[in-house]
Structures are given as structure tokens and as C-alpha cells.
BAZA-405145 format. One line per 5 residues: number of its first residue (from 1); their letters; for each residue z, x, y of N, C-alpha, C. Coordinates in steps of 0.02 Angstrom, whole numbers, plus 50000, padded with zeros to 5 digits. Layout:
BAZA-405145
NUM = a = Z/X/Y/Z/X/Y/Z/X/Y | ... .
***
This chain:
BAZA-405145
1 = mmmtn = 49937/52344/46432/49877/52327/46435/49819/52406/46429 | 49790/52366/46356/49718/52421/46354/49673/52443/46384 | 49651/52508/46428/49582/52506/46417/49523/52511/46384 | 49493/52466/46418/49418/52452/46389/49369/52436/46452 | 49319/52440/46414/49248/52429/46485/49270/52354/46491 .
6 = pkgri = 49219/52340/46569/49223/52276/46577/49203/52221/46519 | 49151/52241/46477/49169/52191/46426/49200/52167/46379 | 49271/52218/46376/49322/52212/46316/49297/52250/46254 | 49249/52297/46267/49216/52313/46206/49233/52405/46214 | 49255/52452/46174/49254/52508/46174/49199/52552/46146 .
11 = vlanw = 49176/52578/46183/49112/52606/46159/49118/52674/46125 | 49064/52675/46069/49061/52722/46032/49030/52791/46061 | 49022/52843/46040/49005/52907/46050/48935/52918/46048 | 48878/52942/46104/48815/52942/46087/48805/53015/46069 | 48809/53038/46029/48812/53101/45990/48724/53129/46009 .
16 = maikk = 48674/53076/45964/48613/53095/45981/48595/53118/46029 | 48617/53053/46096/48583/53086/46173/48615/53144/46191 | 48677/53175/46154/48705/53238/46182/48665/53279/46130 | 48665/53291/46093/48618/53330/46055/48554/53347/46083 | 48501/53278/46100/48446/53303/46144/48471/53332/46214 .
21 = krqsf = 48517/53316/46266/48524/53338/46299/48520/53432/46308 | 48582/53443/46248/48602/53521/46249/48532/53558/46198 | 48503/53528/46179/48438/53559/46163/48400/53590/46203 | 48402/53544/46277/48361/53575/46321/48381/53623/46366 | 48450/53675/46354/48515/53715/46377/48478/53757/46340 .
26 = lpiqk = 48447/53764/46289/48457/53817/46239/48420/53890/46273 | 48385/53875/46330/48367/53944/46351/48408/53982/46369 | 48473/53978/46394/48545/54009/46416/48549/54061/46333 | 48564/54103/46342/48586/54139/46271/48649/54212/46306 | 48685/54225/46253/48736/54280/46260/48720/54333/46299 .
31 = edikg = 48661/54352/46310/48655/54417/46341/48635/54377/46400 | 48631/54314/46428/48641/54314/46506/48728/54313/46517 | 48751/54317/46500/48822/54310/46520/48861/54367/46536 | 48852/54375/46598/48887/54462/46622/48963/54446/46617 | 49004/54409/46640/49073/54427/46622/49099/54394/46692 .
36 = idfen = 49168/54399/46687/49194/54356/46725/49236/54388/46814 | 49225/54361/46837/49233/54361/46911/49295/54351/46949 | 49335/54384/46962/49406/54360/46993/49390/54364/47048 | 49370/54405/47097/49365/54429/47160/49362/54358/47206 | 49403/54334/47243/49404/54283/47299/49388/54212/47253 .
41 = yripi = 49421/54197/47212/49402/54135/47156/49466/54124/47155 | 49519/54064/47151/49558/54032/47136/49554/54011/47070 | 49490/53995/47035/49484/53974/46976/49422/54012/46967 | 49436/54081/46908/49364/54143/46928/49323/54109/46889 | 49271/54135/46893/49187/54105/46858/49172/54148/46820 .
46 = velsr = 49121/54139/46786/49082/54168/46716/49022/54171/46762 | 49005/54249/46779/48946/54272/46805/48869/54255/46754 | 48810/54238/46757/48778/54265/46729/48736/54319/46751 | 48682/54373/46719/48653/54399/46729/48586/54383/46775 | 48580/54325/46752/48507/54302/46806/48528/54218/46807 .
51 = eigkd = 48498/54211/46868/48496/54121/46880/48437/54092/46838 | 48486/54056/46824/48442/54008/46763/48406/53945/46795 | 48356/53938/46818/48315/53884/46827/48316/53849/46807 | 48277/53775/46867/48267/53707/46854/48216/53705/46812 | 48168/53758/46802/48108/53736/46752/48141/53761/46695 .
56 = eipls = 48200/53791/46686/48224/53805/46602/48289/53742/46585 | 48317/53747/46626/48384/53683/46603/48368/53638/46680 | 48350/53565/46640/48332/53501/46681/48391/53479/46734 | 48426/53530/46773/48467/53478/46802/48468/53423/46832 | 48536/53401/46857/48531/53353/46894/48541/53356/46971 .
61 = gktqf = 48553/53301/47002/48565/53314/47070/48515/53355/47116 | 48543/53404/47166/48512/53444/47196/48514/53501/47185 | 48557/53521/47104/48538/53585/47112/48498/53608/47078 | 48470/53669/47102/48412/53704/47084/48414/53755/47023 | 48478/53796/47006/48481/53848/46961/48576/53856/46952 .
66 = vssvh = 48561/53879/46919/48637/53896/46911/48664/53985/46895 | 48683/54022/46923/48700/54086/46927/48792/54078/46911 | 48817/54047/46894/48892/54043/46886/48921/53979/46861 | 48983/53974/46819/49017/53917/46812/49072/53956/46821 | 49131/53895/46829/49200/53904/46834/49226/53934/46747 .
71 = iltet = 49272/53953/46737/49318/53950/46675/49337/53901/46662 | 49375/53873/46718/49445/53821/46683/49408/53759/46718 | 49422/53723/46701/49408/53633/46749/49461/53616/46758 | 49456/53554/46801/49528/53537/46853/49522/53464/46808 | 49579/53435/46769/49567/53358/46727/49617/53317/46777 .
76 = skmaa = 49569/53276/46818/49624/53217/46846/49663/53187/46835 | 49651/53174/46764/49699/53136/46718/49770/53146/46728 | 49750/53221/46684/49824/53250/46672/49849/53281/46720 | 49809/53297/46812/49835/53339/46851/49855/53399/46816 | 49809/53411/46782/49828/53507/46771/49752/53523/46737 .
81 = ysfsl = 49772/53590/46739/49681/53634/46730/49672/53632/46667 | 49617/53638/46636/49613/53653/46564/49540/53680/46548 | 49538/53687/46480/49468/53746/46432/49435/53681/46436 | 49367/53689/46440/49310/53652/46412/49279/53685/46361 | 49251/53659/46308/49200/53679/46257/49164/53630/46239 .
86 = pagtl = 49102/53619/46229/49072/53540/46221/49086/53549/46143 | 49107/53469/46131/49140/53429/46079/49086/53426/46026 | 49087/53386/45968/49029/53365/45914/49013/53429/45862 | 48994/53437/45824/48973/53457/45788/48938/53517/45779 | 48930/53571/45729/48896/53620/45749/48823/53611/45746 .
91 = gihgs = 48791/53565/45712/48738/53557/45719/48714/53521/45793 | 48751/53500/45830/48747/53495/45902/48757/53530/45973 | 48773/53574/45930/48808/53646/45969/48881/53616/45984 | 48902/53600/45948/48983/53579/45989/49032/53634/45950 | 49090/53626/45953/49132/53672/45938/49201/53618/45885 .
96 = cpasn = 49195/53583/45853/49220/53545/45817/49221/53543/45760 | 49255/53577/45711/49243/53593/45642/49258/53510/45605 | 49311/53454/45625/49307/53393/45592/49263/53359/45604 | 49220/53352/45662/49156/53312/45664/49097/53311/45596 | 49111/53382/45578/49088/53402/45485/49079/53362/45445 .
101 = lhlne = 49167/53355/45461/49203/53303/45391/49169/53254/45364 | 49151/53245/45288/49126/53206/45271/49210/53143/45242 | 49164/53079/45254/49212/53029/45273/49281/53035/45207 | 49254/53036/45166/49287/53052/45086/49339/53099/45111 | 49320/53184/45129/49370/53217/45147/49419/53193/45211 .
106 = akrrt = 49379/53173/45250/49444/53159/45321/49486/53088/45272 | 49481/53067/45236/49515/53017/45211/49567/53039/45142 | 49531/53104/45134/49604/53122/45066/49633/53183/45125 | 49611/53207/45166/49665/53242/45219/49716/53173/45262 | 49686/53150/45267/49748/53105/45315/49801/53059/45252 .
111 = akagf = 49767/53070/45205/49808/53021/45147/49871/53092/45138 | 49865/53157/45146/49906/53204/45112/49957/53206/45178 | 49938/53213/45248/49965/53236/45283/50025/53157/45289 | 50030/53105/45282/50051/53057/45290/50051/53016/45344 | 50117/53004/45371/50083/52953/45438/50170/52968/45473 .
116 = eggre = 50183/52971/45525/50231/52996/45564/50282/52916/45566 | 50228/52897/45583/50245/52791/45603/50248/52740/45531 | 50207/52745/45509/50217/52721/45447/50160/52655/45428 | 50125/52648/45487/50067/52605/45504/49983/52625/45507 | 49980/52596/45441/49907/52634/45422/49868/52581/45467 .
121 = asafp = 49783/52585/45451/49736/52552/45480/49736/52491/45457 | 49710/52447/45521/49708/52360/45479/49641/52359/45452 | 49603/52398/45468/49525/52396/45419/49517/52465/45378 | 49483/52453/45328/49492/52520/45279/49444/52591/45316 | 49475/52645/45323/49421/52697/45342/49352/52699/45332 .
126 = rrkpp = 49319/52703/45391/49245/52705/45388/49216/52741/45431 | 49153/52755/45435/49120/52797/45514/49077/52723/45526 | 49068/52726/45603/49044/52674/45610/48977/52656/45596 | 48965/52581/45597/48874/52568/45577/48834/52580/45609 | 48773/52613/45584/48723/52657/45612/48689/52580/45665 .
131 = gissv = 48676/52621/45716/48631/52573/45777/48677/52564/45834 | 48761/52531/45800/48801/52516/45863/48847/52560/45894 | 48845/52520/45942/48846/52581/46011/48941/52555/46041 | 48948/52487/46033/49011/52467/46053/49046/52445/45997 | 49129/52420/45994/49141/52390/45959/49202/52339/45978 .
136 = speei = 49252/52289/45950/49277/52264/45981/49353/52284/45974 | 49398/52302/46020/49467/52335/46016/49503/52329/45933 | 49486/52241/45932/49520/52239/45864/49461/52271/45776 | 49402/52276/45796/49359/52315/45759/49383/52395/45755 | 49407/52425/45802/49400/52495/45807/49447/52529/45748 .
141 = sgiyi = 49497/52492/45726/49529/52517/45674/49499/52515/45621 | 49530/52618/45603/49494/52607/45541/49423/52680/45556 | 49399/52675/45603/49363/52698/45623/49353/52763/45628 | 49322/52812/45608/49337/52879/45617/49350/52917/45692 | 49380/52937/45701/49406/52923/45785/49326/53004/45836 .
146 = cdacy = 49315/53035/45795/49251/53061/45794/49200/53032/45849 | 49184/52966/45804/49132/52919/45819/49141/52874/45864 | 49208/52889/45927/49207/52848/45980/49256/52886/46044 | 49237/52958/46008/49279/52997/46056/49255/53003/46116 | 49300/53028/46179/49306/53020/46257/49244/53086/46252 .
151 = agkss = 49234/53142/46214/49217/53172/46247/49149/53190/46220 | 49121/53125/46203/49073/53104/46166/49038/53024/46206 | 49047/53026/46262/49028/52996/46330/49047/52981/46379 | 49060/52929/46448/49099/52951/46513/49055/53008/46518 | 49101/53027/46564/49052/53102/46606/49032/53151/46578 .
156 = yamyn = 49047/53167/46524/49027/53220/46461/48978/53203/46438 | 48925/53146/46432/48887/53121/46392/48832/53120/46464 | 48871/53100/46514/48798/53066/46580/48767/53127/46603 | 48831/53195/46628/48799/53237/46667/48782/53313/46640 | 48754/53305/46668/48691/53385/46627/48740/53440/46649 .
161 = nvhva = 48762/53436/46703/48787/53517/46729/48851/53511/46702 | 48894/53469/46666/48944/53468/46651/48918/53495/46559 | 48868/53490/46529/48828/53509/46481/48822/53578/46490 | 48808/53607/46506/48766/53669/46536/48847/53725/46542 | 48892/53697/46608/48956/53747/46614/48986/53733/46520 .
166 = qrirf = 49003/53691/46487/49011/53691/46449/48979/53748/46381 | 48926/53751/46389/48888/53789/46366/48894/53868/46370 | 48898/53888/46421/48899/53944/46454/48972/53957/46449 | 49023/53918/46444/49094/53948/46428/49089/53959/46352 | 49053/53908/46286/49072/53911/46247/49019/53983/46200 .
171 = mwvqk = 48954/54008/46253/48940/54085/46231/48977/54136/46270 | 49016/54114/46306/49077/54179/46353/49134/54179/46282 | 49157/54139/46260/49212/54135/46211/49179/54174/46159 | 49115/54166/46142/49088/54190/46073/49079/54276/46087 | 49066/54286/46147/49030/54362/46164/49123/54396/46160 .
176 = aleeg = 49150/54360/46210/49235/54412/46207/49255/54404/46152 | 49259/54366/46109/49296/54349/46036/49251/54427/46003 | 49175/54439/45987/49156/54488/45981/49173/54566/46014 | 49189/54566/46062/49184/54635/46121/49276/54635/46105 | 49306/54593/46087/49401/54604/46081/49420/54578/46148 .
181 = tfade = 49400/54538/46193/49413/54525/46270/49448/54482/46272 | 49449/54434/46246/49452/54361/46249/49516/54350/46282 | 49561/54394/46257/49642/54379/46270/49643/54395/46322 | 49642/54448/46355/49658/54489/46415/49603/54441/46448 | 49556/54448/46460/49526/54397/46497/49535/54326/46502 .
186 = mtdal = 49563/54288/46453/49581/54226/46477/49663/54225/46513 | 49696/54279/46507/49781/54273/46524/49746/54292/46591 | 49708/54352/46609/49709/54361/46684/49691/54297/46704 | 49638/54238/46704/49608/54220/46722/49668/54150/46746 | 49702/54143/46690/49742/54094/46699/49805/54107/46756 .
191 = iaalg = 49826/54182/46752/49893/54207/46807/49840/54192/46862 | 49760/54209/46876/49733/54190/46930/49733/54127/46993 | 49746/54077/46897/49729/54006/46909/49811/53978/46942 | 49838/53989/46905/49895/53965/46886/49949/53995/46955 | 49944/54060/46963/49980/54069/47015/50028/54085/47036 .
196 = pqesf = 50071/54093/47079/50141/54078/47092/50166/54030/47124 | 50115/53974/47139/50150/53929/47195/50166/53878/47141 | 50197/53825/47159/50221/53790/47117/50171/53718/47123 | 50150/53683/47163/50088/53651/47176/50032/53662/47230 | 49997/53633/47217/49939/53647/47255/49888/53590/47244 .
201 = ggkhv = 49860/53590/47317/49780/53538/47310/49733/53562/47284 | 49682/53512/47325/49620/53531/47280/49588/53475/47269 | 49512/53459/47229/49480/53406/47221/49538/53344/47187 | 49592/53357/47149/49637/53314/47126/49714/53368/47153 | 49757/53342/47119/49823/53361/47134/49848/53386/47071 .
206 = inpaf = 49855/53468/47057/49857/53480/46995/49940/53516/47002 | 49949/53535/46928/50030/53552/46945/50017/53612/46899 | 50028/53662/46935/49994/53728/46889/50062/53746/46836 | 50118/53715/46820/50162/53729/46758/50136/53687/46685 | 50092/53670/46689/50030/53619/46640/49987/53640/46633 .
211 = frihd = 49952/53672/46570/49902/53694/46542/49860/53657/46486 | 49805/53635/46472/49781/53607/46404/49733/53659/46407 | 49732/53663/46332/49669/53687/46290/49628/53632/46275 | 49569/53633/46302/49532/53610/46286/49530/53520/46281 | 49503/53512/46336/49513/53426/46366/49431/53428/46312 .
216 = sgdff = 49386/53448/46331/49353/53440/46267/49329/53491/46209 | 49318/53485/46148/49311/53543/46112/49388/53551/46055 | 49384/53588/46029/49414/53613/45977/49426/53696/45933 | 49493/53707/45901/49480/53790/45856/49417/53793/45829 | 49376/53809/45843/49315/53815/45792/49326/53870/45732 .
221 = speym = 49375/53904/45761/49381/53971/45705/49451/54005/45686 | 49479/54016/45660/49562/54039/45651/49559/54091/45687 | 49502/54134/45697/49519/54184/45726/49527/54149/45804 | 49488/54122/45832/49487/54089/45902/49561/54066/45927 | 49578/54017/45870/49649/54024/45867/49707/54064/45892 .
226 = fewfr = 49699/54132/45843/49754/54174/45850/49742/54200/45930 | 49661/54212/45969/49681/54232/46023/49712/54199/46056 | 49709/54119/46055/49738/54093/46097/49816/54096/46101 | 49835/54092/46046/49918/54119/46030/49917/54190/46074 | 49878/54229/46065/49898/54295/46106/49920/54279/46189 .
231 = vceni = 49834/54224/46212/49853/54203/46273/49908/54177/46302 | 49936/54149/46262/49999/54095/46262/50065/54140/46273 | 50075/54184/46234/50116/54235/46224/50124/54296/46295 | 50053/54313/46301/50037/54352/46375/50084/54312/46435 | 50058/54247/46433/50078/54202/46506/50155/54191/46515 .
236 = rsqlp = 50181/54176/46440/50245/54182/46441/50300/54231/46456 | 50244/54285/46458/50307/54351/46488/50291/54362/46573 | 50219/54336/46572/50218/54333/46644/50224/54274/46707 | 50233/54205/46659/50223/54145/46696/50268/54108/46635 | 50336/54125/46649/50374/54085/46582/50385/54007/46602 .
241 = rvrfw = 50361/53984/46672/50393/53891/46683/50317/53886/46660 | 50251/53918/46650/50177/53865/46611/50187/53856/46520 | 50193/53805/46522/50177/53763/46459/50120/53715/46445 | 50099/53748/46397/50003/53728/46335/50015/53668/46300 | 49965/53641/46307/49956/53602/46263/49887/53595/46250 .
246 = aptrv = 49881/53588/46168/49814/53584/46132/49812/53534/46061 | 49789/53467/46087/49783/53439/46022/49707/53463/45972 | 49734/53448/45911/49678/53483/45875/49671/53444/45796 | 49610/53442/45763/49591/53400/45693/49605/53474/45665 | 49608/53526/45651/49587/53560/45602/49643/53593/45561 .
251 = wgdpd = 49704/53552/45568/49770/53549/45544/49762/53516/45443 | 49740/53512/45421/49691/53508/45365/49654/53535/45345 | 49639/53590/45368/49579/53648/45340/49636/53697/45319 | 49618/53722/45246/49670/53779/45229/49644/53833/45282 | 49577/53834/45274/49571/53897/45337/49614/53944/45386 .
256 = fdeaf = 49642/53882/45417/49698/53876/45477/49765/53897/45459 | 49792/53896/45396/49832/53891/45359/49905/53934/45380 | 49853/54004/45393/49911/54061/45409/49912/54079/45470 | 49875/54038/45517/49876/54030/45593/49937/53966/45611 | 49946/53939/45577/50001/53871/45598/50076/53892/45600 .
261 = gfvpe = 50074/53957/45576/50149/54003/45548/50166/54049/45608 | 50120/54054/45657/50120/54087/45723/50113/54044/45783 | 50136/53968/45794/50114/53937/45864/50151/53981/45886 | 50162/53992/45951/50203/54024/46017/50257/53961/46042 | 50306/53975/46051/50369/53940/46083/50328/53904/46128 .
266 = nlslr = 50274/53920/46206/50257/53883/46242/50211/53848/46226 | 50187/53831/46155/50125/53805/46134/50151/53742/46116 | 50148/53683/46128/50108/53618/46088/50064/53598/46064 | 50055/53621/45974/50009/53603/45997/50020/53564/45906 | 49968/53495/45939/49998/53423/45905/49909/53430/45860 .
271 = psalf = 49942/53417/45799/49879/53373/45748/49860/53313/45768 | 49778/53299/45753/49779/53214/45781/49742/53175/45756 | 49763/53131/45738/49734/53075/45698/49648/53080/45683 | 49635/53073/45612/49564/53051/45604/49534/52987/45611 | 49579/52948/45599/49549/52886/45619/49590/52841/45670 .
276 = ygisa = 49553/52801/45702/49585/52754/45758/49651/52698/45717 | 49684/52685/45751/49748/52622/45729/49772/52658/45653 | 49763/52722/45645/49823/52748/45608/49869/52816/45637 | 49949/52804/45604/49993/52831/45636/49957/52907/45641 | 50013/52939/45692/49991/53019/45698/50029/53050/45620 .
281 = prard = 49956/53107/45626/49985/53142/45535/50049/53192/45535 | 50088/53174/45491/50138/53209/45483/50135/53273/45458 | 50100/53317/45489/50093/53388/45484/50117/53450/45484 | 50187/53398/45506/50227/53456/45515/50282/53459/45451 | 50262/53409/45389/50281/53438/45331/50269/53500/45295 .
286 = qhefl = 50210/53508/45316/50182/53551/45282/50183/53627/45328 | 50172/53633/45405/50165/53666/45461/50210/53654/45502 | 50280/53693/45495/50338/53668/45505/50332/53667/45590 | 50280/53730/45615/50291/53766/45665/50237/53736/45723 | 50197/53677/45706/50154/53624/45723/50195/53561/45757 .
291 = aagta = 50180/53534/45825/50227/53500/45853/50202/53424/45802 | 50225/53373/45845/50210/53306/45802/50158/53291/45843 | 50144/53238/45808/50060/53221/45804/50041/53188/45861 | 49970/53163/45849/49935/53113/45898/49884/53062/45876 | 49898/52995/45920/49845/52947/45867/49817/52913/45925 .
296 = ssphr = 49778/52871/45911/49755/52844/45941/49722/52752/45930 | 49779/52709/45939/49781/52639/45902/49788/52582/45966 | 49726/52520/45962/49731/52478/46001/49805/52426/46004 | 49843/52437/45948/49913/52417/45925/49953/52473/45933 | 50032/52442/45962/50079/52507/45964/50106/52516/45901 .
301 = lkghw = 50128/52583/45895/50132/52614/45847/50218/52635/45834 | 50230/52597/45766/50310/52608/45771/50348/52701/45770 | 50373/52730/45811/50416/52779/45816/50358/52835/45851 | 50322/52799/45894/50270/52842/45944/50298/52825/46018 | 50252/52853/46055/50272/52866/46114/50198/52848/46172 .
306 = dcpay = 50209/52788/46192/50129/52756/46200/50117/52801/46287 | 50068/52825/46290/50055/52871/46344/50059/52809/46401 | 50097/52845/46442/50109/52783/46486/50044/52786/46564 | 50003/52838/46569/49949/52852/46586/49888/52762/46595 | 49904/52746/46516/49838/52682/46513/49871/52597/46523 .
311 = ksgvl = 49952/52594/46545/49984/52520/46530/49959/52487/46595 | 49935/52513/46661/49913/52445/46686/49856/52428/46685 | 49804/52488/46642/49731/52449/46631/49691/52499/46668 | 49716/52534/46739/49678/52567/46760/49716/52651/46771 | 49677/52683/46751/49682/52759/46709/49744/52804/46766 .
316 = esceg = 49777/52829/46740/49829/52864/46801/49850/52905/46780 | 49862/52972/46820/49889/53025/46801/49938/53048/46755 | 49943/53105/46729/50001/53112/46694/50052/53128/46750 | 50055/53162/46830/50076/53186/46862/50104/53129/46890 | 50060/53063/46905/50081/52993/46938/50124/52961/46898 .
321 = vgcrt = 50127/52946/46835/50173/52934/46805/50245/52953/46801 | 50234/53018/46807/50286/53043/46776/50307/53076/46733 | 50251/53080/46669/50261/53093/46615/50204/53152/46594 | 50264/53197/46550/50233/53271/46545/50259/53281/46456 | 50260/53216/46422/50278/53232/46351/50240/53270/46313 .
326 = cwtkp = 50172/53259/46313/50115/53304/46267/50143/53364/46277 | 50155/53404/46331/50185/53468/46320/50246/53479/46302 | 50301/53438/46341/50369/53451/46343/50435/53431/46272 | 50383/53372/46256/50427/53349/46193/50384/53328/46133 | 50384/53413/46089/50329/53444/46032/50377/53401/45987 .
331 = lvpvn = 50449/53372/45981/50421/53327/45945/50435/53244/45941 | 50404/53216/45984/50410/53162/45979/50307/53151/45975 | 50306/53095/45916/50225/53076/45897/50194/53041/45969 | 50162/53059/45998/50128/53022/46059/50064/52966/46018 | 50062/52912/46068/49976/52862/46033/49968/52846/46122 .
336 = ypth = 49915/52877/46114/49827/52871/46175/49806/52773/46159 | 49831/52747/46203/49805/52688/46170/49728/52672/46176 | 49698/52667/46126/49615/52657/46138/49575/52632/46178 | 49541/52649/46201/49510/52646/46286/49430/52663/46284 .
***
């Protein structure tokens, strides 16, 4: 059973509303980022040099100011820690290069990559019609995947504190890249968070053997991707049980070609489809170190593993359904039923 909203329609992303929210957070600047505090924190925090008040950022709820954010996020669906950056185009202060693609370029890259399972979209690839906020499951096939990205709706779109935290992390990344400290600081943060325990509780049950790079956002530059490769290699030597997974839509960008030749063994770097209803891109043909791709389709795709977290119609966790295919079976293409 496919997950949809109660009316049986699939909600599209509201990027204009997200842009408006993010523009109200622009008072936060890189010079406000003090650094990472590792003391007394299971999940280290990014500290600010000053408190950001409600007069500068219209926060929701009872929060009156922001002085720090956790560098990692606790993702209940995956029962794992992850790293979250703002999704969407650079024009709305996002970190996803593929969001900027013209439709024709997205189609060209998709055609060049081929398909893992052989089934193409039931409708000609297109962008969502202007003014349309949702479509039926039958209509979603062929729509550009960024137009209904989960990181452009639900909690990612609703809560101001999510936007603030993502923006602060994004600025910390940019500052750390400039200073050459990203790989070392992220490595220390992951060691502190993933620790020696096999499992532990919190708001949700977390399995520290698995980590997702980007539950929102993407690799916005080759330099940033290479730094994550360094992090994975560092963790491999110190916490060899930990496996990383990262979906990405930069697989068709020639600027990243060199990076794809150095993917670490403990990272399942999966090329993600650009259109709904189309089989996962066969980018391994061009880049042998990439894992098999991922797709999102309202129908079953030949040769794909259907994510079991969606089978009951009620979202379950990867841990709850006993599946870690995205991390542990890099040669298996995965389909996430459109929801």
C-alpha cells in the first residue's frame, strides 16, 4: 500500500513558502558561528557567538532565542543519526544543485544514465503545473522529483526551528570548509554521537551502526563531497562497524566525476532518480564506485527492492522492519513508494 495523504493525493513541495521563511532568517551570518562544543553532549552542538533573538528570527513556540543547535539530527524513520542541510535551490538558500536544473538538462542526464529496471515514466517528464499543490498517484509519474521532494513539505516546511538549525549547520559547513577543519570536526562529532554503545535510546531508538549523510540537502560542491569521503575514511579506522549512506542527484554533473572515483568502502553513495515513476539511474556504468541507484514510484519497478517501511501504509522505521538495504546492499537498486 502506498502512503498518501488522507485525500489520496500526493502533496507537492511548497518552495515559495520555504523561501519566505528562510529569508526571514538572514540575520544569522557566518561570523555568528563560534564552533562546535563537544563537552557533556552526546550530540555535539554548534555554538553561536551571540544569542539570536526573536526580534531577528520569528521562531515558533516558546523559544525566545537561539544560542546553539545540534550538529546531527535524530531521524525516526531510519532509526539513525543523520546530517541535515537546507534543501532546494541556491536561490532559496538551499544546498541542492539538481534543484537548479532546467527540465531539458534533467531529461538529458536521465537518458544518458539509462535505467536499472527498464521502466520509464508513464507520462512525459515535466515540471509541476503552476499553482498546483497536489496530484493523484496516477499523475505523479514523470514529474520532476524535486517538485515533490519530502524536504520541501511536512515538518521540513512547517517548523521555523528546523529552518534555523539547517541554516546554522550550512553556515558552519561553509566556514569549516574555508578553514580546512570540516573533516576533523565532523569526525569528532560522529565519534561522540555514535560512541562505543551498540544501541541506546532517546526520543527515538537509534542504531549507531548506521548514519545517513543528508536527510535533507545534497553535496553542493566537489570539495564538500571529498571532505565527507575523508570523514568516512576516518570513521572506518576508528568505528569500523559504522556504515554510511547518502543519496545524491549530482551524479550527472561532470564537476563531480573525479570525486566519484574515490568513494570509500563504508559509504553507499546512491544516485537518485530525477523523475517520479522512472527506474533508478544506472550511473554505475559510468562510475563504478557508485552504489546502485534509488527511485520513487507509485508502482513496482522491475529489479528494484521496494522499501518495506512504507508497505503497511503507516510509516515504520528501518530498524522496525528489519531492513538496512540502503546501507548494506550497495548493488541493489531501491524504490521508495511515492508518498
